PDB file of N, CA, C and O in Angstrom:
ATOM      1  N   MET A   1    -207.869 -93.236-159.858  1.00  0.00           N
ATOM      2  CA  MET A   1    -208.544 -92.217-159.098  1.00  0.00           C
ATOM      3  C   MET A   1    -209.982 -92.091-159.598  1.00  0.00           C
ATOM      4  O   MET A   1    -210.232 -91.994-160.799  1.00  0.00           O
ATOM      5  N   VAL A   2    -210.881 -92.094-158.690  1.00  0.00           N
ATOM      6  CA  VAL A   2    -212.287 -91.945-159.036  1.00  0.00           C
ATOM      7  C   VAL A   2    -212.638 -90.463-158.965  1.00  0.00           C
ATOM      8  O   VAL A   2    -212.425 -89.831-157.930  1.00  0.00           O
ATOM      9  N   PRO A   3    -213.169 -89.900-160.038  1.00  0.00           N
ATOM     10  CA  PRO A   3    -213.531 -88.475-159.991  1.00  0.00           C
ATOM     11  C   PRO A   3    -214.698 -88.229-159.040  1.00  0.00           C
ATOM     12  O   PRO A   3    -215.601 -89.055-158.907  1.00  0.00           O
ATOM     13  N   TRP A   4    -214.656 -87.098-158.399  1.00  0.00           N
ATOM     14  CA  TRP A   4    -215.743 -86.715-157.504  1.00  0.00           C
ATOM     15  C   TRP A   4    -216.895 -86.156-158.320  1.00  0.00           C
ATOM     16  O   TRP A   4    -216.694 -85.612-159.406  1.00  0.00           O
ATOM     17  N   THR A   5    -218.091 -86.292-157.795  1.00  0.00           N
ATOM     18  CA  THR A   5    -219.259 -85.738-158.488  1.00  0.00           C
ATOM     19  C   THR A   5    -219.503 -84.294-158.081  1.00  0.00           C
ATOM     20  O   THR A   5    -220.180 -83.551-158.792  1.00  0.00           O
ATOM     21  N   LYS A   6    -218.946 -83.888-156.923  1.00  0.00           N
ATOM     22  CA  LYS A   6    -219.071 -82.499-156.458  1.00  0.00           C
ATOM     23  C   LYS A   6    -217.685 -81.986-156.108  1.00  0.00           C
ATOM     24  O   LYS A   6    -216.827 -82.745-155.657  1.00  0.00           O
ATOM     25  N   GLY A   7    -217.476 -80.717-156.314  1.00  0.00           N
ATOM     26  CA  GLY A   7    -216.190 -80.114-156.009  1.00  0.00           C
ATOM     27  C   GLY A   7    -216.075 -79.672-154.572  1.00  0.00           C
ATOM     28  O   GLY A   7    -217.034 -79.755-153.805  1.00  0.00           O
ATOM     29  N   ALA A   8    -214.891 -79.200-154.209  1.00  0.00           N
ATOM     30  CA  ALA A   8    -214.607 -78.771-152.848  1.00  0.00           C
ATOM     31  C   ALA A   8    -215.451 -77.570-152.432  1.00  0.00           C
ATOM     32  O   ALA A   8    -215.771 -77.412-151.254  1.00  0.00           O
ATOM     33  N   SER A   9    -215.807 -76.731-153.387  1.00  0.00           N
ATOM     34  CA  SER A   9    -216.628 -75.564-153.036  1.00  0.00           C
ATOM     35  C   SER A   9    -218.012 -75.992-152.552  1.00  0.00           C
ATOM     36  O   SER A   9    -218.653 -75.279-151.780  1.00  0.00           O
ATOM     37  N   GLU A  10    -218.468 -77.150-153.005  1.00  0.00           N
ATOM     38  CA  GLU A  10    -219.772 -77.654-152.573  1.00  0.00           C
ATOM     39  C   GLU A  10    -219.684 -78.510-151.314  1.00  0.00           C
ATOM     40  O   GLU A  10    -220.552 -78.431-150.444  1.00  0.00           O
ATOM     41  N   THR A  11    -218.633 -79.332-151.215  1.00  0.00           N
ATOM     42  CA  THR A  11    -218.529 -80.276-150.105  1.00  0.00           C
ATOM     43  C   THR A  11    -217.734 -79.746-148.923  1.00  0.00           C
ATOM     44  O   THR A  11    -217.926 -80.209-147.799  1.00  0.00           O
ATOM     45  N   GLY A  12    -216.831 -78.773-149.156  1.00  0.00           N
ATOM     46  CA  GLY A  12    -215.966 -78.272-148.092  1.00  0.00           C
ATOM     47  C   GLY A  12    -214.789 -79.197-147.824  1.00  0.00           C
ATOM     48  O   GLY A  12    -214.039 -78.970-146.874  1.00  0.00           O
ATOM     49  N   GLU A  13    -214.605 -80.239-148.643  1.00  0.00           N
ATOM     50  CA  GLU A  13    -213.507 -81.186-148.493  1.00  0.00           C
ATOM     51  C   GLU A  13    -212.574 -81.077-149.701  1.00  0.00           C
ATOM     52  O   GLU A  13    -213.026 -80.948-150.839  1.00  0.00           O
ATOM     53  N   TYR A  14    -211.282 -81.131-149.438  1.00  0.00           N
ATOM     54  CA  TYR A  14    -210.288 -81.073-150.501  1.00  0.00           C
ATOM     55  C   TYR A  14    -209.604 -82.427-150.619  1.00  0.00           C
ATOM     56  O   TYR A  14    -209.263 -83.050-149.614  1.00  0.00           O
ATOM     57  N   ARG A  15    -209.410 -82.872-151.843  1.00  0.00           N
ATOM     58  CA  ARG A  15    -208.777 -84.154-152.077  1.00  0.00           C
ATOM     59  C   ARG A  15    -207.287 -84.070-151.807  1.00  0.00           C
ATOM     60  O   ARG A  15    -206.652 -83.047-152.061  1.00  0.00           O
ATOM     61  N   ASN A  16    -206.745 -85.145-151.297  1.00  0.00           N
ATOM     62  CA  ASN A  16    -205.310 -85.283-151.159  1.00  0.00           C
ATOM     63  C   ASN A  16    -204.875 -86.251-152.260  1.00  0.00           C
ATOM     64  O   ASN A  16    -204.828 -87.462-152.046  1.00  0.00           O
ATOM     65  N   LEU A  17    -204.563 -85.716-153.422  1.00  0.00           N
ATOM     66  CA  LEU A  17    -204.238 -86.546-154.573  1.00  0.00           C
ATOM     67  C   LEU A  17    -202.970 -87.367-154.368  1.00  0.00           C
ATOM     68  O   LEU A  17    -202.841 -88.458-154.922  1.00  0.00           O
ATOM     69  N   ILE A  18    -202.052 -86.857-153.591  1.00  0.00           N
ATOM     70  CA  ILE A  18    -200.817 -87.590-153.333  1.00  0.00           C
ATOM     71  C   ILE A  18    -201.123 -88.822-152.481  1.00  0.00           C
ATOM     72  O   ILE A  18    -200.578 -89.899-152.721  1.00  0.00           O
ATOM     73  N   LEU A  19    -201.990 -88.661-151.492  1.00  0.00           N
ATOM     74  CA  LEU A  19    -202.413 -89.789-150.670  1.00  0.00           C
ATOM     75  C   LEU A  19    -203.176 -90.808-151.516  1.00  0.00           C
ATOM     76  O   LEU A  19    -202.978 -92.015-151.376  1.00  0.00           O
ATOM     77  N   GLU A  20    -204.036 -90.319-152.381  1.00  0.00           N
ATOM     78  CA  GLU A  20    -204.790 -91.210-153.264  1.00  0.00           C
ATOM     79  C   GLU A  20    -203.879 -91.945-154.248  1.00  0.00           C
ATOM     80  O   GLU A  20    -204.229 -93.027-154.719  1.00  0.00           O
ATOM     81  N   ALA A  21    -202.718 -91.375-154.563  1.00  0.00           N
ATOM     82  CA  ALA A  21    -201.765 -92.006-155.467  1.00  0.00           C
ATOM     83  C   ALA A  21    -200.985 -93.129-154.789  1.00  0.00           C
ATOM     84  O   ALA A  21    -200.235 -93.848-155.449  1.00  0.00           O
ATOM     85  N   GLY A  22    -201.157 -93.284-153.470  1.00  0.00           N
ATOM     86  CA  GLY A  22    -200.538 -94.399-152.768  1.00  0.00           C
ATOM     87  C   GLY A  22    -199.433 -94.053-151.801  1.00  0.00           C
ATOM     88  O   GLY A  22    -198.864 -94.955-151.187  1.00  0.00           O
ATOM     89  N   TYR A  23    -199.101 -92.779-151.637  1.00  0.00           N
ATOM     90  CA  TYR A  23    -198.062 -92.397-150.695  1.00  0.00           C
ATOM     91  C   TYR A  23    -198.653 -92.336-149.289  1.00  0.00           C
ATOM     92  O   TYR A  23    -199.833 -92.030-149.120  1.00  0.00           O
ATOM     93  N   SER A  24    -197.834 -92.625-148.284  1.00  0.00           N
ATOM     94  CA  SER A  24    -198.317 -92.577-146.899  1.00  0.00           C
ATOM     95  C   SER A  24    -198.369 -91.125-146.419  1.00  0.00           C
ATOM     96  O   SER A  24    -197.661 -90.260-146.933  1.00  0.00           O
ATOM     97  N   GLN A  25    -199.213 -90.882-145.431  1.00  0.00           N
ATOM     98  CA  GLN A  25    -199.330 -89.531-144.876  1.00  0.00           C
ATOM     99  C   GLN A  25    -198.014 -89.100-144.239  1.00  0.00           C
ATOM    100  O   GLN A  25    -197.657 -87.923-144.285  1.00  0.00           O
ATOM    101  N   ALA A  26    -197.287 -90.054-143.641  1.00  0.00           N
ATOM    102  CA  ALA A  26    -195.988 -89.730-143.036  1.00  0.00           C
ATOM    103  C   ALA A  26    -194.997 -89.254-144.100  1.00  0.00           C
ATOM    104  O   ALA A  26    -194.260 -88.296-143.866  1.00  0.00           O
ATOM    105  N   ASN A  27    -194.969 -89.909-145.266  1.00  0.00           N
ATOM    106  CA  ASN A  27    -194.075 -89.481-146.347  1.00  0.00           C
ATOM    107  C   ASN A  27    -194.470 -88.114-146.882  1.00  0.00           C
ATOM    108  O   ASN A  27    -193.603 -87.296-147.188  1.00  0.00           O
ATOM    109  N   ILE A  28    -195.761 -87.858-146.996  1.00  0.00           N
ATOM    110  CA  ILE A  28    -196.249 -86.567-147.474  1.00  0.00           C
ATOM    111  C   ILE A  28    -195.842 -85.472-146.500  1.00  0.00           C
ATOM    112  O   ILE A  28    -195.339 -84.428-146.914  1.00  0.00           O
ATOM    113  N   ASP A  29    -196.055 -85.701-145.211  1.00  0.00           N
ATOM    114  CA  ASP A  29    -195.700 -84.708-144.190  1.00  0.00           C
ATOM    115  C   ASP A  29    -194.204 -84.423-144.185  1.00  0.00           C
ATOM    116  O   ASP A  29    -193.798 -83.269-144.051  1.00  0.00           O
ATOM    117  N   ALA A  30    -193.374 -85.465-144.331  1.00  0.00           N
ATOM    118  CA  ALA A  30    -191.920 -85.280-144.343  1.00  0.00           C
ATOM    119  C   ALA A  30    -191.496 -84.444-145.545  1.00  0.00           C
ATOM    120  O   ALA A  30    -190.642 -83.566-145.419  1.00  0.00           O
ATOM    121  N   LYS A  31    -192.080 -84.707-146.702  1.00  0.00           N
ATOM    122  CA  LYS A  31    -191.743 -83.954-147.910  1.00  0.00           C
ATOM    123  C   LYS A  31    -192.143 -82.476-147.757  1.00  0.00           C
ATOM    124  O   LYS A  31    -191.394 -81.586-148.161  1.00  0.00           O
ATOM    125  N   LEU A  32    -193.313 -82.222-147.177  1.00  0.00           N
ATOM    126  CA  LEU A  32    -193.758 -80.841-146.966  1.00  0.00           C
ATOM    127  C   LEU A  32    -192.861 -80.109-145.973  1.00  0.00           C
ATOM    128  O   LEU A  32    -192.539 -78.938-146.176  1.00  0.00           O
ATOM    129  N   GLU A  33    -192.454 -80.789-144.901  1.00  0.00           N
ATOM    130  CA  GLU A  33    -191.558 -80.168-143.928  1.00  0.00           C
ATOM    131  C   GLU A  33    -190.217 -79.818-144.563  1.00  0.00           C
ATOM    132  O   GLU A  33    -189.661 -78.754-144.289  1.00  0.00           O
ATOM    133  N   LYS A  34    -189.693 -80.703-145.407  1.00  0.00           N
ATOM    134  CA  LYS A  34    -188.429 -80.431-146.085  1.00  0.00           C
ATOM    135  C   LYS A  34    -188.567 -79.259-147.048  1.00  0.00           C
ATOM    136  O   LYS A  34    -187.685 -78.404-147.113  1.00  0.00           O
ATOM    137  N   ALA A  35    -189.669 -79.213-147.796  1.00  0.00           N
ATOM    138  CA  ALA A  35    -189.885 -78.109-148.734  1.00  0.00           C
ATOM    139  C   ALA A  35    -189.982 -76.782-147.983  1.00  0.00           C
ATOM    140  O   ALA A  35    -189.415 -75.781-148.422  1.00  0.00           O
ATOM    141  N   TYR A  36    -190.699 -76.766-146.849  1.00  0.00           N
ATOM    142  CA  TYR A  36    -190.809 -75.541-146.043  1.00  0.00           C
ATOM    143  C   TYR A  36    -189.420 -75.109-145.572  1.00  0.00           C
ATOM    144  O   TYR A  36    -189.052 -73.940-145.687  1.00  0.00           O
ATOM    145  N   TYR A  37    -188.664 -76.051-145.049  1.00  0.00           N
ATOM    146  CA  TYR A  37    -187.321 -75.725-144.568  1.00  0.00           C
ATOM    147  C   TYR A  37    -186.460 -75.174-145.704  1.00  0.00           C
ATOM    148  O   TYR A  37    -185.785 -74.158-145.535  1.00  0.00           O
ATOM    149  N   ASP A  38    -186.481 -75.837-146.851  1.00  0.00           N
ATOM    150  CA  ASP A  38    -185.653 -75.408-147.976  1.00  0.00           C
ATOM    151  C   ASP A  38    -186.006 -74.007-148.453  1.00  0.00           C
ATOM    152  O   ASP A  38    -185.109 -73.226-148.773  1.00  0.00           O
ATOM    153  N   PHE A  39    -187.276 -73.673-148.507  1.00  0.00           N
ATOM    154  CA  PHE A  39    -187.704 -72.365-149.004  1.00  0.00           C
ATOM    155  C   PHE A  39    -187.528 -71.243-147.990  1.00  0.00           C
ATOM    156  O   PHE A  39    -187.160 -70.128-148.359  1.00  0.00           O
ATOM    157  N   PHE A  40    -187.789 -71.528-146.703  1.00  0.00           N
ATOM    158  CA  PHE A  40    -187.853 -70.457-145.719  1.00  0.00           C
ATOM    159  C   PHE A  40    -186.724 -70.436-144.694  1.00  0.00           C
ATOM    160  O   PHE A  40    -186.483 -69.387-144.098  1.00  0.00           O
ATOM    161  N   GLU A  41    -186.024 -71.538-144.459  1.00  0.00           N
ATOM    162  CA  GLU A  41    -185.053 -71.583-143.379  1.00  0.00           C
ATOM    163  C   GLU A  41    -183.674 -72.076-143.784  1.00  0.00           C
ATOM    164  O   GLU A  41    -182.693 -71.743-143.119  1.00  0.00           O
ATOM    165  N   GLY A  42    -183.565 -72.846-144.835  1.00  0.00           N
ATOM    166  CA  GLY A  42    -182.299 -73.482-145.221  1.00  0.00           C
ATOM    167  C   GLY A  42    -181.270 -72.496-145.748  1.00  0.00           C
ATOM    168  O   GLY A  42    -181.566 -71.314-145.921  1.00  0.00           O
ATOM    169  N   PRO A  43    -180.076 -72.975-146.000  1.00  0.00           N
ATOM    170  CA  PRO A  43    -178.993 -72.107-146.474  1.00  0.00           C
ATOM    171  C   PRO A  43    -179.246 -71.538-147.872  1.00  0.00           C
ATOM    172  O   PRO A  43    -178.684 -70.498-148.216  1.00  0.00           O
ATOM    173  N   ASN A  44    -180.055 -72.178-148.663  1.00  0.00           N
ATOM    174  CA  ASN A  44    -180.369 -71.694-150.012  1.00  0.00           C
ATOM    175  C   ASN A  44    -181.801 -71.174-150.102  1.00  0.00           C
ATOM    176  O   ASN A  44    -182.442 -71.273-151.149  1.00  0.00           O
ATOM    177  N   ARG A  45    -182.290 -70.626-149.009  1.00  0.00           N
ATOM    178  CA  ARG A  45    -183.686 -70.171-148.962  1.00  0.00           C
ATOM    179  C   ARG A  45    -183.939 -69.045-149.963  1.00  0.00           C
ATOM    180  O   ARG A  45    -183.016 -68.371-150.419  1.00  0.00           O
ATOM    181  N   VAL A  46    -185.213 -68.863-150.287  1.00  0.00           N
ATOM    182  CA  VAL A  46    -185.605 -67.818-151.225  1.00  0.00           C
ATOM    183  C   VAL A  46    -186.422 -66.729-150.539  1.00  0.00           C
ATOM    184  O   VAL A  46    -186.834 -65.763-151.180  1.00  0.00           O
ATOM    185  N   TYR A  47    -186.658 -66.883-149.234  1.00  0.00           N
ATOM    186  CA  TYR A  47    -187.445 -65.917-148.470  1.00  0.00           C
ATOM    187  C   TYR A  47    -186.533 -65.232-147.460  1.00  0.00           C
ATOM    188  O   TYR A  47    -185.863 -65.895-146.668  1.00  0.00           O
ATOM    189  N   PHE A  48    -186.511 -63.919-147.492  1.00  0.00           N
ATOM    190  CA  PHE A  48    -185.694 -63.153-146.556  1.00  0.00           C
ATOM    191  C   PHE A  48    -186.531 -62.048-145.944  1.00  0.00           C
ATOM    192  O   PHE A  48    -187.076 -61.217-146.669  1.00  0.00           O
ATOM    193  N   GLU A  49    -186.645 -62.021-144.618  1.00  0.00           N
ATOM    194  CA  GLU A  49    -187.365 -60.945-143.952  1.00  0.00           C
ATOM    195  C   GLU A  49    -186.515 -59.695-143.950  1.00  0.00           C
ATOM    196  O   GLU A  49    -185.312 -59.746-143.690  1.00  0.00           O
ATOM    197  N   VAL A  50    -187.155 -58.556-144.246  1.00  0.00           N
ATOM    198  CA  VAL A  50    -186.465 -57.277-144.202  1.00  0.00           C
ATOM    199  C   VAL A  50    -186.907 -56.536-142.946  1.00  0.00           C
ATOM    200  O   VAL A  50    -186.083 -56.028-142.186  1.00  0.00           O
ATOM    201  N   GLU A  51    -188.202 -56.485-142.744  1.00  0.00           N
ATOM    202  CA  GLU A  51    -188.809 -55.892-141.559  1.00  0.00           C
ATOM    203  C   GLU A  51    -189.990 -56.759-141.167  1.00  0.00           C
ATOM    204  O   GLU A  51    -190.207 -57.816-141.761  1.00  0.00           O
ATOM    205  N   ASP A  52    -190.762 -56.325-140.168  1.00  0.00           N
ATOM    206  CA  ASP A  52    -191.903 -57.100-139.695  1.00  0.00           C
ATOM    207  C   ASP A  52    -192.904 -57.382-140.809  1.00  0.00           C
ATOM    208  O   ASP A  52    -193.435 -58.489-140.896  1.00  0.00           O
ATOM    209  N   SER A  53    -193.167 -56.405-141.652  1.00  0.00           N
ATOM    210  CA  SER A  53    -194.208 -56.583-142.677  1.00  0.00           C
ATOM    211  C   SER A  53    -193.643 -56.665-144.088  1.00  0.00           C
ATOM    212  O   SER A  53    -194.399 -56.580-145.056  1.00  0.00           O
ATOM    213  N   LEU A  54    -192.340 -56.827-144.223  1.00  0.00           N
ATOM    214  CA  LEU A  54    -191.718 -56.913-145.544  1.00  0.00           C
ATOM    215  C   LEU A  54    -190.860 -58.171-145.663  1.00  0.00           C
ATOM    216  O   LEU A  54    -190.234 -58.615-144.700  1.00  0.00           O
ATOM    217  N   ALA A  55    -190.851 -58.719-146.849  1.00  0.00           N
ATOM    218  CA  ALA A  55    -189.980 -59.878-147.087  1.00  0.00           C
ATOM    219  C   ALA A  55    -189.462 -59.820-148.510  1.00  0.00           C
ATOM    220  O   ALA A  55    -188.708 -60.699-148.928  1.00  0.00           O
TER     221      ALA A  55
END
């Protein structure tokens, strides 16, 4: 990985370190979708809505 000379606050761009490590964007997207499902929708989720503005 080549370090950037300017950070995201200066350039407005954020690095995708996982993509730079050699993983495909499709694999990254699939992993993120699974993590979202597991945390918010799956049978072992950790997020539970109580009311409109409470969880």
